[in-house]
C-alpha positions as a printed Julia matrix, in Angstrom:
290×3 Matrix{Float64}:
  86.91  101.58  103.91
  89.37  102.82  101.3
  92.22  100.33  100.76
  94.73  103.12  101.31
  93.38  103.68  104.82
  95.41  101.78  107.43
  94.34  100.93  110.98
  96.99  102.02  113.47
  96.88  100.26  116.84
  98.84  101.77  119.72
 100.05   99.04  122.09
 100.34  101.35  125.06
 102.03   99.27  127.75
 102.62   95.54  127.9
 103.7    93.08  130.56
 107.46   93.56  130.33
 109.77   96.37  131.37
 109.46   99.09  133.97
 110.39  102.72  134.51
 114.06  101.84  134.9
 114.31  101.18  131.17
 111.67  103.41  129.6
 108.87  105.92  129.98
 106.26  103.16  130.22
 102.89  104.37  131.53
 101.94  102.56  134.74
  98.92  104.12  136.44
  95.46  104.08  134.82
  95.7   107.83  134.29
  99.1   107.5   132.61
  97.93  104.63  130.41
  94.78  106.48  129.35
  96.64  109.74  128.7
  99.26  107.94  126.62
  96.52  106.25  124.59
  94.83  109.61  124.01
  98.11  111.16  122.87
  98.49  108.27  120.41
  94.92  108.93  119.23
  95.79  112.57  118.55
  98.77  111.38  116.5
  96.65  109.07  114.31
  96.02  105.8   116.17
  92.4   104.65  116.03
  92.78  101.62  118.33
  94.37  101.33  121.79
  95.57   97.91  122.89
  95.44   97.94  126.68
  97.23   96.07  129.46
  97.16   97.35  133.04
  99.8    97.38  135.75
  99.89   97.4   139.51
 100.19  101.04  140.56
 102.69  100.34  143.36
 104.96   97.76  141.74
 104.49   98.42  138.02
 104.06   94.69  137.47
 101.32   93.28  135.2
  97.89   93.19  136.81
  94.47   91.69  136.14
  92.6    93.99  138.54
  89.19   94.89  137.15
  89.15   98.35  138.73
  92.35   99.28  136.86
  90.85   98.27  133.52
  87.63  100.05  134.4
  89.42  103.33  135.13
  91.5   103.21  131.96
  88.45  102.42  129.82
  86.34  105.16  131.38
  89.05  107.8   131.01
  89.51  107.02  127.31
  85.78  106.8   126.59
  85.14  110.12  128.34
  87.54  111.98  126.06
  87.55  110.26  122.66
  85.87  107.85  120.27
  89.0   105.67  120.2
  88.4   101.94  119.77
  89.48   99.89  122.77
  91.21   96.52  122.44
  91.69   94.93  125.87
  94.16   92.1   126.35
  93.08   88.67  127.54
  96.65   87.37  127.6
  97.11   87.87  131.34
  96.61   84.76  133.43
  98.29   82.36  130.97
 101.87   82.29  132.25
 103.26   78.97  133.5
 106.69   78.36  134.98
 107.33   74.96  136.6
 108.7    74.6   140.09
 112.29   73.35  139.74
 111.79   70.88  142.6
 108.35   69.71  141.48
 107.8    70.0   137.7
 104.01   69.66  137.98
 104.01   72.43  140.56
 103.93   76.17  139.94
 106.84   78.54  140.37
 105.95   81.9   141.99
 105.96   83.74  138.65
 103.16   81.55  137.26
  99.84   83.35  136.74
  97.64   80.56  135.36
  93.97   81.1   136.09
  90.57   80.1   134.73
  89.37   81.18  131.27
  86.51   83.07  132.91
  88.87   85.16  135.01
  90.99   85.99  131.97
  88.01   87.54  130.19
  86.05   88.92  133.15
  87.03   92.53  132.4
  86.06   92.1   128.73
  82.63   90.65  129.51
  81.91   93.41  132.03
  83.39   96.43  130.2
  82.49   95.34  126.65
  85.25   96.96  124.6
  84.76   96.75  120.86
  87.78   94.45  120.45
  89.84   92.16  122.67
  92.85   90.01  121.95
  92.45   86.23  121.81
  95.62   84.14  121.98
  95.13   80.82  120.24
  98.12   78.58  120.89
 100.73   77.85  123.52
 104.31   78.99  123.03
 107.56   79.29  124.92
 107.61   82.94  125.93
 110.94   84.06  127.31
 111.67   81.78  130.27
 108.08   80.61  130.79
 105.29   79.02  128.76
 102.33   81.02  127.51
  99.52   78.47  127.91
  96.39   78.52  125.76
  94.88   75.03  125.55
  92.12   74.62  122.99
  89.17   74.0   125.35
  90.04   77.2   127.24
  90.4    79.15  123.99
  86.98   77.89  122.88
  85.39   78.89  126.19
  86.91   82.34  126.02
  85.9    82.86  122.38
  82.31   81.86  123.08
  81.96   84.28  125.97
  83.7    87.08  124.06
  81.28   86.68  121.14
  78.31   86.53  123.52
  79.41   89.85  125.02
  79.35   91.43  121.56
  83.12   91.91  121.43
  85.25   91.27  118.34
  88.12   88.86  119.06
  91.44   89.8   117.51
  93.16   86.45  117.04
  96.86   86.63  117.87
  99.11   84.54  115.62
 102.57   83.63  116.93
 103.18   80.81  114.46
 101.49   79.01  111.56
  99.83   76.4   113.78
  97.79   79.15  115.42
  96.06   79.77  112.09
  94.84   76.16  112.09
  93.23   76.8   115.48
  91.65   79.97  114.08
  90.25   77.99  111.13
  88.71   75.53  113.59
  87.06   78.35  115.55
  85.66   79.83  112.35
  84.5    76.5   110.92
  82.62   75.63  114.13
  81.1    79.11  114.35
  82.69   79.86  117.72
  84.23   82.94  116.09
  82.14   84.9   113.59
  83.46   86.6   110.45
  84.9    88.68  109.12
  87.83   87.29  111.14
  90.35   89.71  112.62
  93.99   88.65  112.94
  97.19   90.11  114.41
 100.44   88.52  113.2
 102.94   88.68  116.06
 106.56   88.46  114.9
 109.91   88.53  116.61
 108.7    87.29  120.0
 111.09   84.74  121.4
 110.34   81.81  120.72
 107.65   82.44  118.14
 107.98   83.21  114.43
 111.08   85.33  113.71
 110.54   88.78  112.22
 111.41   88.18  108.57
 109.65   89.23  105.35
 109.32   85.59  104.35
 107.56   84.65  107.59
 105.06   87.49  107.32
 104.26   86.59  103.73
 103.82   82.93  104.63
 101.5    83.75  107.54
  99.5    86.24  105.47
  99.04   83.73  102.66
  97.75   81.13  105.16
  94.96   83.36  106.47
  91.33   82.87  105.4
  90.43   84.76  102.24
  88.14   87.21  104.04
  90.59   87.91  106.87
  91.22   91.43  108.11
  94.73   91.45  109.45
  97.64   93.45  110.76
 101.16   92.64  111.84
 103.85   93.88  114.16
 107.26   92.96  115.49
 108.99   93.78  118.7
 112.32   95.57  119.02
 114.48   96.75  116.14
 112.25   95.11  113.53
 109.18   97.07  114.64
 109.17   99.73  111.92
 110.46   97.51  109.07
 107.74   94.93  109.77
 105.13   97.67  110.17
 106.08   98.96  106.74
 105.88   95.51  105.15
 102.46   94.9   106.68
 101.16   98.1   105.1
 102.68   97.16  101.74
 101.02   93.73  101.86
  97.59   95.19  102.57
  97.63   94.74  106.34
  97.15   97.09  109.25
  99.86   98.15  111.67
 100.67   98.27  115.37
 103.3   100.3   117.19
 103.82  101.26  120.81
 105.88  100.91  123.95
 104.62   97.37  124.52
 106.56   96.3   121.44
 109.44   98.72  121.04
 111.06  101.37  123.26
 113.1   103.09  120.55
 112.48  105.63  117.8
 115.7   104.54  116.15
 118.96  102.94  117.24
 120.18  104.41  120.56
 117.26  106.89  120.8
 114.46  105.94  123.14
 110.9   107.01  122.53
 109.55  109.52  125.02
 106.09  107.91  124.82
 103.6   106.28  122.49
 102.78  109.47  120.6
 106.13  109.82  118.8
 106.02  106.16  117.8
 102.6   106.67  116.23
 103.8   109.89  114.58
 106.68  108.0   112.97
 104.26  105.3   111.78
 102.03  107.96  110.19
 105.05  109.51  108.46
 106.02  106.13  107.0
 102.46  105.42  105.85
 102.23  108.77  104.1
 105.5   108.1   102.29
 103.72  105.0   101.0
 100.74  107.2    99.96
  98.55  105.73  102.69
  96.62  107.39  105.51
  95.6   106.38  109.04
  91.97  105.29  109.29
  89.59  107.07  111.64
  87.8   105.13  114.4
  84.51  105.29  112.49
  86.15  103.96  109.32
  87.59  101.09  111.36
  84.2   100.33  112.91
  82.66  100.06  109.46
  85.49   97.88  108.14
  85.47   95.49  111.1
  81.66   95.48  111.46
  81.98   96.35  115.13
  78.98   96.49  117.42
């Protein structure tokens, strides 16, 4: 793939926020339609979470993933990247620290990847390390990560390794050295998430320089740093990610009406840098997807 071609991932809807603060898509139809609008604007990859239709809260229901995937596959050749982050949240019970508070979602590694093994998207996220995440802990112990990575590879899916801090890259190197993850390795540098690596140019450069030599990578930040960090990633030779999961605003005090305008702004910035969004087929070739 031409080095001036950039992979744009649309992170359609995450696990935070609701309709009271944004135009977040909630139902499978809304999520799929928003992904397809982002595809029309230039995104070649859709990063997918699902939400409970009645409450809007994060969900792990297989039938929701299945509907979103089928709707997107029926109408486009967009590459699907399903999350495996759900099921890793731990909050201790205040009265019993080894107990679980109601907001905890911890479950088995197999359950966290069940939808990936069954639906076989071309890519799925793979979180490598544990980190304080808002008021809870995002738990990814190494034996569970290894189990998930092995099953993901066996299903023929490319793991996108999520990097929240430099230590996560050491875990990635272990997975690559042991052959649990096959090359070329795919990385997403995740900046600005409290309490992970802050969204600064220096941090992105440091993380990028620590990656394996043959790494294919991209980077994003949440909130106000979304577009500045997207721009720096493109300048450093990385790919980019934008979307309502990460940022609800087009600019200060102006909310995005959906994922499409966020992708459109990303494309505008890339073209100012004399770069172009890659097509899904170009991405498949670059990432050696099945």
